[in-house]
N, C-alpha and C positions, 0 to 999 in steps of 0.2 A: 675542452668544452664537451666534446663528444663523450668522453669518459664520464663527466658529471651527469649528462643526460641519461646515459645508460644506467648509472647507479640509481638515479631518481626513478626511472622506469621500473627497475628491479624492486625497489622499496615499495612502490605502489602495488606491484603485482603480488607482493607478499601481504600487504596491509589490507586490501579489499576483502579477501576471504576471511581474514581474522575478524574484521568488523561485522561481516555477515553472521559469523558464528556467535557474536556477542549481542545479537538482536537486530542487526541490520536486515533490510528487506531484500531477499534474493529475487532474481528474475523468475517470472512464472514459468511453469513447465506444463506439458500436456498431462492430463489426468491419466493415471494408470488404468489398465484393463484388468478385470478379474476373470478368473477361470470359469465362473458361473454364467457368463454372458452379460452380466450387469456392469455398469460403469461405476467405479469407486468414486465416492463423493468426499471432497475435502472437509475436515472437521477441525475444531479448535485444537491448537497445539501441533498441527501438522499431521495428525493421524488421518486415516481414511476409514470410511464406513461404506460397506457394500449396500447397494439397493436391495430391498426385499423383492423377491420374485414370487408373485402370487398368481395362481391359476384357479379359475372357477369352472366347475362342471355343472351344467344345468340338468334338470330333469328333462322329460320329453317336451316341456314347454320351450319357449324361445327367450332370448335376451330382450326382445322387444315385445314381451307379452303384456306390457303396461300393467303389470301386477307383480307376482311373486318373484320370478327370476330377475326381472328388470330391477326391482328394488334391492335385491341382494347384490346384483352387479353394480348398482350405484354406490354401495358401500365400498366395493373394491376400487371403483373409480375415484372415490374420495381419498383412498389410501394412495393412489397414484398422484393425485393433485396435491395433497397435504404432506405426504411422507416421502414422495419421490419414488414410489415403488414401481417396479416393472410388472405389468399385468397382462393377462391373456385369458381367453375363455374358450371352452368347447361346448357347443350346443349338441346335446345328445339326441340322436335320431331314433334310436332303438334301445329299449330298456336293457337288452342283453349286452349293451356296450358300456354300462356304467363302470365296471371294473377296469376295462380297457382304457377308457378315457381318463380315469384317475391315474392309472399307471403311466400314461403318456406324460403327464406333468411330473410325476414322481421320478421317472427315469431321466428327466432333463434337469434335475437338480433344483426344482422349485422349493422355496422355503415354506410356503403356506399353500395349502390346497383347500378351497371352499367348495363344498358339494351342497347342492340346493335341493331340498325336498326329502320327505320321509322315505321315498322309494330307494334312495341312495344309501340309506342307513347301514345296511349289512355290508355293502361294498366298501363303505368308508371305514368301518370298524376293521375289516380285514386289511385294508391298506395302511391304517394307522399302526397296526401291529407289525406289518411287514416293513414299514419305513419309520422307525422310531425317532429319527432325527428330523422328520418333517412335521410341521404343525398342521393339524386338520381342524377345520371348522365345518360342522355338519348342521346346516340350517333346517330347523324343524325335525331334528333327530334327537330324541330323548336317549340319554345314556344310562342304561341300567348298571353297567360296569364302568368304573372310572379308569380310563386309559390316560396316562400323563400327557400325551401329545394330541389328544382329541377333545375338543369342546363342542358340546351340542348347544346350539342357539335355539332355545325353545321359548314359546309364548303362551300366555293364558288366553287362548282364543275364545274360550267360553265367556270370559269377562268382556272382551270386545264385542262378541256376538250379543251378549246380554244387553249391553248399552245400545246396540243397534236395534234390538227388538223393542226396548223401552221407547226409543225415539220413534220407531214406526208406529207403536201403539198410541203414543201421544198425538201423532200427526195425521193418522188415518181419519178420513171423513166418512168412509163407507163402513168402517168397522171390520174391514178385510185386508189382511196383509199377506205377503208371500215371500218365498226365498227360492232361488234357483242356484243349486250348488253342485260342485264336483262330487266325486265318489265318496261315500261315507266309509270306505275301506281305509282311507287316509285319516288318521286321528285328528289332525288340526281342522280338517274340513268338518268332521263330525262335531267337534267342539264349537266351531262357529255356528253351525246350523242349530244345534240343540241349545246353545246359549241364547241364540236369537229367539227360539220358541219360548224358553223359560222366562227371559226378560220381558217379552211381550205380554205373556199371561200374568206375570207378577204385577205389571203396570195396569193392564186392563183385562180382567179375568174372562170377559165375554167376547174378546176379540177372536175373529176367525182367521186361522193360519193355514195357508197352502204352502207346503214345504216339500221340495222334490230334490232327490239326489240322482246324479247321473252314474248309477252303480251297475248298470247292465252292460257295461263295456269295459275294456281293459284300461290300464292307467294311461296308455299312449293316446287314448281317445277321450277320456273323461274330462281332461282339462283343455282340450284343443278343438272343441266342437261348438263354435258360436251359433250355428244354425239350430242345434238342439236347444241352446240357451234362449234363443229368440222364440222358438216354438213354445217353450214352456211359459215364458213371460207373457206372450200374446194370449195363451190360453187362460192365464190367470186374469189378465186385464179384461178379457171377455166376460169374466165372472165378477167384475166390479172390484177386484183387488186394486188398491190405489197406492200401495207402497211395496216395492219389490227390492229385496236384498240379493245382489248377484255376487256369489263367492265361489270361484272355481276357475281361475286363470282366464283364458280366452273364452271358455264356455260361459263363465259368469259375465264376462264383458258383453257377450251376445244378448244377455238379458237387459243390460243397461242400454244397449243400442236399440233394442225393441221398444223400451219405454221412451227413448228419445224420439223415435219415429212416430209416437203417438202423444207427443208432448201437449197437444191441444186438449187432451182429455183430463189434464191435471194430475196424472199419475206421477209419483216421485220414485226415485231409485236411490239405493244405498250401495256404495262400492265396498271394496275389501282390500286388505293388505297394506295399500298405500293410499295417499290422498288422490283418488282417481279423477278428481276435477282437473288435475294437471296431466294425467296420462291418457284418459279416455275423453278427449276434449269434445268429441261429438255429443257427449251426454251431459255437458256442463249445465245446460238449461234445466235439466230434470234431476240433477244429482243433489240430493238433500244433504248427504254427508258420506263418509266412508268409515268402516270399522277397521282401524289401522293397526298393523304390527310394524313397529319401527325397525324394519329389516335392515335398511341401509345403516342406521345408527348402530345396531347390534353387531353387524359384520365389521364395521369400521372399528368399534371399540375392542373387539377381539384381536383384530390385526394390530392395533396400536399396542395391545398388551404383549403381543409377540415382540414387537420392536422394543418395548420398555423392559422386557424380561420378566413380566408379571403374569404371563399366560399360565392357566391352570386347566387340567383336564376335568371332565365332569360336565355339569349342566350350567349354562348361563342363561338366566331368564331375562328376556328383552321386554321392552315397554309396549303397552297397548293403549288404545283409547279411541276417541272419535275425532275425525277430521273436522275442520271448520265447516260452517253451513254455506259459506260463499254466497251464491245468489239467493239463498233462502234465509239469509241472516235476519231479515225483517219479518219473515213469515213464521219463524219459530218464536212462540211467546216467551217473554222474559221469565215467567214462572217455570216453564218447561226447561229452559236453559239452566236455571238454578237447581231444579230437581235432578237434572242429568249430572251436573257438577257434584252435587252431594252424593248421588248414586255411585259415581266413579270413585270417589274417596272411600265410600263404604265397601266397595268391591275390592279395592286395593288393600284396605286395612283388614279385610276378612270379616267385617261386620255383616256384610251381605254375602251369602254363598250361592253359587249357581247350582251346586249338586249335580253337575254334568259329569258323567263318567269319562275317564281319560280316553277310552275307545268305545266303539259301539258294542253294547252288551251282546 
């Protein structure tokens, strides 16, 4: 009897692994660890796929600037949530640290490095050449030379600014509109401001425009000076300007907040980069719309291209437009909405041209 039991046990011991090899379900095991610090993810067929490691380096703004850096970071966070990526960020304190901050991610074996802003362009190009196995995404960085592992995410800010200027011209009651902007040394800011000017004049040739750039300071101050933004907006409102476009990171946000503090006067504000109704909530009651660059969507699309193996060097043009009118939905006349929709289509098709130069002449 004991001999029979032993024989049966032996047969079972040999049979179970054989069944498993023929499609039986093996017991789960702990996921393996990768050398890059990420955790391998199970895929169909028993193979494993490492998590993408993505690092983002800001300009001298902050991740919570409620504008440019934050929108780009949201694209990275979407990659974390939808693609399972491992993500991290470095907030630059000093422009002299751009290369060092990029290098920190590169030497830690990150797969993708996102650098945010025109000012990081040169450091990003140098890093892409130094680390050809890493994919780089340069936000607002036009690529004159095509480097296989570097994509510049660029936008037609002049078209978004043109739409904002047209909206301001349609909605002003005093015939006076304004814009408070970061430095015109940065081409995207220049295109926003000049697009705004051209769009307003094309819509209402006799409109008066007060437009000011914060160009008398360095890059570290131009986009992080809300008090200057407030001062400029208040000066404009004192002169009966009743629509103000704020475009320049935290500096531009200062203009939006100044309008909000005087909301009883009926002055309206227009935000920038993202739908600032959701990011500068203090200004919701005065925010007519925002001239948006779909930064989060553009960053995510390029990260997804890396994962899919379709990433290409060169320039990737992101989408622009106007954000919803939110609390002003009933205040914007239907014919104005229709005209703006038609104008956007004509801008995108090239039928209407802004004729704004790429950089300040």
